[in-house]
C-alpha positions in Angstrom: 2.3 -31.4 -102.7 3.8 -27.9 -102.3 0.3 -26.4 -102.3 -0.7 -28.8 -99.5 2.3 -27.6 -97.5 1.3 -24.0 -98.1 -2.2 -24.7 -96.9 -1.0 -26.5 -93.8 1.3 -23.6 -93.0 -1.4 -21.1 -93.5 -3.7 -23.1 -91.2 -1.0 -23.3 -88.6 -0.6 -19.5 -88.7 -4.4 -19.0 -88.4 -4.5 -21.3 -85.4 -1.5 -19.5 -83.8 -3.3 -16.1 -84.1 -6.7 -17.4 -83.2 -5.4 -19.2 -80.1 -4.5 -15.8 -78.6 -7.0 -13.5 -77.1 -7.2 -10.0 -75.7 -7.0 -11.2 -72.1 -3.9 -13.2 -72.6 -2.0 -10.6 -74.7 -3.0 -7.3 -73.3 0.4 -6.0 -72.2 -1.2 -5.5 -68.7 1.2 -3.5 -66.5 -1.0 -4.3 -63.5 -0.1 -8.0 -63.8 3.7 -7.3 -63.6 5.3 -9.7 -61.1 2.5 -12.2 -61.1 4.1 -14.7 -63.5 6.9 -17.0 -62.6 9.8 -18.6 -64.5 10.8 -15.2 -65.9 14.1 -16.6 -66.9 12.2 -17.8 -70.0 12.3 -14.2 -71.2 16.1 -13.8 -71.0 17.9 -14.3 -74.3 21.1 -16.3 -73.5 22.5 -16.1 -77.0 25.0 -13.3 -78.0 24.2 -12.8 -81.7 20.4 -12.3 -81.5 20.5 -10.3 -78.2 23.0 -7.8 -79.8 20.1 -6.1 -81.6 17.5 -6.6 -78.9 16.0 -9.9 -80.2 14.4 -8.0 -83.1 15.0 -10.9 -85.5 11.7 -12.8 -85.1 11.4 -12.7 -88.9 14.9 -13.4 -90.0 16.7 -15.3 -87.2 18.5 -18.4 -88.5 20.1 -21.5 -86.9 20.4 -22.6 -83.3 19.6 -19.2 -81.7 16.2 -19.5 -83.3 15.2 -21.9 -80.5 14.8 -18.7 -78.4 13.8 -16.1 -81.0 11.6 -18.1 -83.4 12.0 -21.8 -83.7 11.0 -21.8 -87.4 14.5 -20.4 -88.1 16.3 -23.6 -87.2 15.0 -25.1 -90.4 17.7 -23.1 -92.2 20.5 -25.2 -90.6 22.4 -26.8 -93.4 24.3 -29.5 -91.4 25.3 -29.2 -87.8 25.6 -26.1 -85.6 26.9 -25.9 -82.0 27.0 -22.9 -79.7 28.6 -22.3 -76.3 27.5 -19.1 -74.6 28.1 -17.3 -71.3 26.1 -14.3 -70.1 26.9 -12.0 -67.2 23.3 -10.9 -66.5 23.1 -7.5 -64.7 26.9 -7.5 -64.3 27.7 -6.9 -60.7 24.8 -8.9 -59.3 26.7 -12.2 -59.5 24.2 -13.8 -61.8 25.6 -15.9 -64.6 23.9 -17.9 -67.5 25.7 -20.8 -69.2 24.1 -22.1 -72.4 24.9 -24.9 -74.9 23.0 -26.2 -77.8 23.1 -27.9 -81.2 21.0 -28.3 -84.2 21.2 -31.1 -86.7 19.6 -31.6 -90.1 17.9 -35.0 -90.1 16.1 -35.0 -93.4 15.9 -33.0 -96.6 13.5 -30.4 -95.0 13.6 -31.2 -91.2 16.0 -30.1 -88.5 16.2 -31.2 -84.8 17.6 -29.0 -82.1 18.4 -29.2 -78.4 19.6 -26.5 -75.9 20.3 -26.2 -72.2 20.4 -23.0 -70.3 21.6 -22.9 -66.6 21.3 -19.8 -64.5 23.2 -19.5 -61.2 23.2 -16.8 -58.5 26.2 -17.8 -56.5 26.2 -18.6 -52.8 23.6 -16.8 -50.6 23.8 -16.8 -46.8 21.1 -18.7 -44.9 19.3 -16.5 -42.4 16.7 -17.4 -39.8 14.9 -15.4 -37.1 17.6 -16.6 -34.6 20.4 -15.8 -37.1 19.3 -12.8 -39.2 22.9 -12.0 -40.1 23.6 -15.5 -41.4 26.7 -17.4 -40.5 25.0 -20.8 -40.5 25.7 -21.8 -44.1 24.8 -20.9 -47.6 22.5 -22.1 -50.4 22.7 -21.8 -54.2 19.5 -21.2 -56.2 19.5 -22.9 -59.6 17.4 -22.4 -62.7 17.6 -24.7 -65.7 15.7 -24.9 -69.0 16.0 -27.8 -71.5 14.6 -27.3 -74.9 13.9 -29.8 -77.7 12.9 -28.4 -81.1 11.9 -29.5 -84.5 11.4 -27.3 -87.6 10.5 -28.0 -91.2 10.7 -26.2 -94.5 7.2 -26.6 -96.1 8.3 -24.7 -99.2 10.9 -22.2 -100.4 8.9 -19.5 -98.6 7.3 -21.1 -95.5 9.1 -22.5 -92.5 7.5 -23.6 -89.2 8.7 -25.2 -86.0 7.8 -26.2 -82.4 9.8 -26.3 -79.2 9.1 -28.3 -76.0 10.7 -26.8 -72.8 11.4 -28.5 -69.5 11.6 -25.9 -66.7 13.4 -26.6 -63.4 13.8 -24.1 -60.5 15.2 -25.1 -57.1 17.0 -24.2 -53.9 18.2 -26.6 -51.2 14.8 -27.7 -50.0 12.2 -26.3 -52.4 11.7 -26.9 -56.1 9.3 -26.5 -59.0 9.1 -28.1 -62.4 7.1 -27.3 -65.4 6.6 -27.6 -69.2 6.1 -25.1 -71.9 5.7 -25.0 -75.7 6.8 -22.4 -78.3 5.5 -22.4 -81.9 6.6 -20.2 -84.7 6.5 -19.6 -88.4 8.5 -17.6 -90.9 7.6 -16.4 -94.4 10.3 -15.4 -97.0 9.5 -13.6 -100.2 10.9 -11.1 -102.7 13.0 -11.5 -105.9 16.1 -12.0 -103.8 14.3 -13.6 -100.8 15.1 -10.5 -98.9 11.7 -9.7 -97.4 10.9 -11.7 -94.3 8.0 -12.0 -91.8 7.7 -14.0 -88.6 5.3 -14.7 -85.8 5.9 -16.8 -82.7 3.9 -17.8 -79.6 6.1 -18.5 -76.6 5.9 -20.1 -73.2 2.5 -21.6 -73.3 2.0 -24.3 -70.6 0.3 -25.3 -67.4 0.9 -23.4 -64.1 3.9 -24.3 -61.8 4.0 -24.7 -58.0 6.8 -24.9 -55.5 7.0 -27.8 -53.1 9.4 -29.6 -50.9 10.7 -29.9 -47.3 11.2 -26.2 -47.1 7.4 -25.8 -47.0 7.2 -27.8 -43.8 7.0 -26.1 -40.3 7.4 -27.7 -36.9 5.4 -26.4 -33.9 4.6 -27.4 -30.4 1.3 -27.7 -28.5 1.1 -27.3 -24.7 -2.0 -28.8 -23.3 -1.1 -30.9 -20.3 1.2 -33.0 -22.5 3.8 -31.4 -24.6 3.3 -32.4 -28.2 5.3 -31.6 -31.3 3.8 -31.6 -34.8 4.7 -30.8 -38.4 2.4 -29.1 -40.9 3.1 -28.1 -44.5 2.2 -24.9 -46.2 0.9 -25.0 -49.7 2.4 -22.5 -52.1 0.2 -20.8 -54.6 0.7 -21.9 -58.2 1.9 -19.4 -60.8 1.5 -18.9 -64.6 4.2 -18.8 -67.2 5.2 -15.5 -68.9 3.4 -16.1 -72.2 4.3 -13.8 -75.1 3.4 -13.2 -78.7 6.0 -11.8 -81.1 5.4 -10.4 -84.6 8.3 -9.2 -86.7 9.4 -8.1 -90.2 12.8 -7.6 -91.8 14.2 -6.3 -95.1 17.7 -7.1 -96.5 19.6 -4.5 -98.7 22.0 -6.6 -100.7 25.0 -5.5 -102.8 28.3 -6.8 -104.0 29.4 -10.2 -102.9 27.9 -11.2 -99.5 27.4 -7.7 -98.3 24.1 -7.0 -96.5 22.3 -4.3 -94.5 19.2 -5.5 -92.7 16.5 -3.4 -91.1 14.2 -5.2 -88.7 11.2 -4.4 -86.5 9.4 -6.3 -83.8 6.4 -6.1 -81.6 6.2 -8.1 -78.4 2.9 -8.6 -76.6 3.7 -9.8 -73.0 0.8 -11.3 -71.0 2.3 -10.1 -67.7 4.2 -6.9 -68.5 4.1 -4.0 -70.9 4.2 -4.4 -74.6 7.5 -3.7 -76.4 8.5 -2.3 -79.7 12.0 -3.0 -81.0 13.9 -1.7 -84.1 17.3 -2.9 -85.2 19.9 -2.7 -87.9 22.6 -5.2 -88.8 25.5 -4.8 -91.3 27.3 -7.9 -92.7 30.6 -7.6 -94.6 31.3 -10.6 -96.7 30.1 -12.9 -93.9 33.3 -12.2 -92.0 32.2 -9.3 -89.9 28.7 -8.4 -88.6 27.8 -5.3 -86.6 24.4 -4.8 -85.1 22.5 -2.5 -82.8 18.9 -2.3 -81.5 16.6 -0.2 -79.4 13.6 -1.5 -77.4 10.8 0.8 -76.4 8.4 -0.2 -73.6 5.4 1.9 -72.9 5.2 3.2 -69.3 2.4 4.6 -67.1 2.8 8.3 -67.9 6.2 8.4 -69.4 8.4 5.8 -71.2 10.6 3.0 -70.0 13.7 5.2 -69.9 12.5 7.2 -66.9 13.7 5.1 -63.9 10.7 6.2 -61.8 8.3 4.8 -64.4 10.2 1.8 -65.7 9.4 -1.7 -64.5 12.2 -3.3 -66.5 15.9 -3.4 -65.7 16.8 -2.9 -69.3 17.1 0.7 -70.6 16.6 -0.2 -74.2 19.8 0.1 -76.2 21.7 -3.0 -77.2 24.7 -3.6 -79.5 26.9 -6.4 -80.6 29.2 -7.9 -83.2 30.3 -11.2 -84.7 33.6 -12.2 -86.3 33.3 -15.3 -88.5 36.2 -17.3 -90.0 35.6 -20.0 -92.7 37.0 -23.5 -91.9 36.2 -25.0 -95.2 34.9 -22.8 -98.0 33.9 -25.7 -100.2 31.8 -27.3 -97.4 30.6 -24.0 -96.0 31.8 -24.7 -92.5 32.9 -21.8 -90.3 33.7 -20.7 -86.7 32.5 -17.4 -85.2 32.7 -15.5 -82.0 29.7 -13.4 -81.0 29.4 -10.6 -78.4 26.5 -8.4 -77.2 25.8 -5.7 -74.6 22.5 -4.6 -73.2 22.2 -1.4 -71.2 20.6 -1.7 -67.7 19.8 0.4 -64.7 21.9 0.2 -61.4 24.2 -2.4 -62.8 26.9 -2.5 -65.4 24.8 -3.9 -68.2 24.3 -7.4 -69.5 27.2 -9.0 -71.4 27.0 -12.1 -73.5 29.8 -13.9 -75.4 29.4 -17.0 -77.5 31.4 -19.4 -79.7 29.7 -20.9 -82.7 30.7 -23.8 -85.0 28.8 -24.6 -88.2 29.7 -27.8 -89.9 
C-alpha cells in the first residue's frame, strides 16, 4: 500500500510540473500590473514571512496554507492562529487573519483560514466635487481558504487548497475561485533534508460588476430623454506562481536546530524571485530567522529604486517565543513577529498568536 501511495505522489508531482509551461511561468516583467487579486501574493502570517517565505520545503502547520499546503499534514491535533499585519506601515492598510487546522484521520488534516484586508475610509470624489466632502467609502478584500493534506508515507506529503476571493467597494465587486496544490518530500537519516514544490493561484479570470458601472446620460432631440447604460469591465487573470524550495536542518543537542533554506519563485506576471533564509531554534522555546529575496530587474537589481517594480526591498527578519502548555500532550502557545523592509514606507510588520493543542 505504501508503494501505491508513493506512485500516486510521484504522479501528482509530474502532473504539477507538466501542467506548467513557459508562457505561464516566464517571470515576464512586461506583464507586471496586468493581473488582479494581487493580495493572494501577500503572506499574512508572521512566522513564515519572517524569513521571506523561503520555507516551501519545510513549512509546517497552519501557515502552510499560504506557503505550501502539503505542510498542514504535519499538524498533530489542532492549531489556531490569529494574526495582524500592518502592510506598508504608514499607508493605513491592515490585514487581519485567522485560521485553524484539525487532524481528522490518521494521515489527513483539514484546514480553514480567512484573510481580510482593509484600507480605511477614502473620500468620495466626483467631477463636481474633486476635493471630496460628500462622503467616504471603504474598499474590502477577503480570501477564504479550505485545505486538505495527507501523509502518503513517512517521506511524501501532499495537499490542495480551494480559495474563495472577494473584492468590493460600495457599488462594485468581483468574486473568484483559485486552487493551490503542493507536495513535500522528506529524507535523510534524521529526516533533515526537505524538498517542496507548490503551484499557487490557478483559477478562472475575474471581472468587476455592479451599479458603479452604470452611467446616466441625457438625449436632446426635440424631447428630453434620460437613459442609463452600463460599461463592461475587462476581466483579469490571477497572479499564478510556481515555487520550488529545499531546506537542510543541522541538529545538535536536545531540540536545537539551525535550518538553511532556499527558494525559487516563478511569477507569471512579475519578475522571478530567489530567496535564501536561515532559522535558529533553541529548544523549541526561541526561534530567530532572517531572509533575503532577490528579484531580477531590467538592467540592475530590485534594490535600485529606479529599476524595482516591487515595494519590498528584500531583507526580512522575525522571531518566535514559544511556551509549552502541557509537555506530556505537546501543547504550546507562541507569539510570532516579522518585519519586511520596504520603500517609501516604514516596512511591513506582522504579529501573530498561535495555539497548538
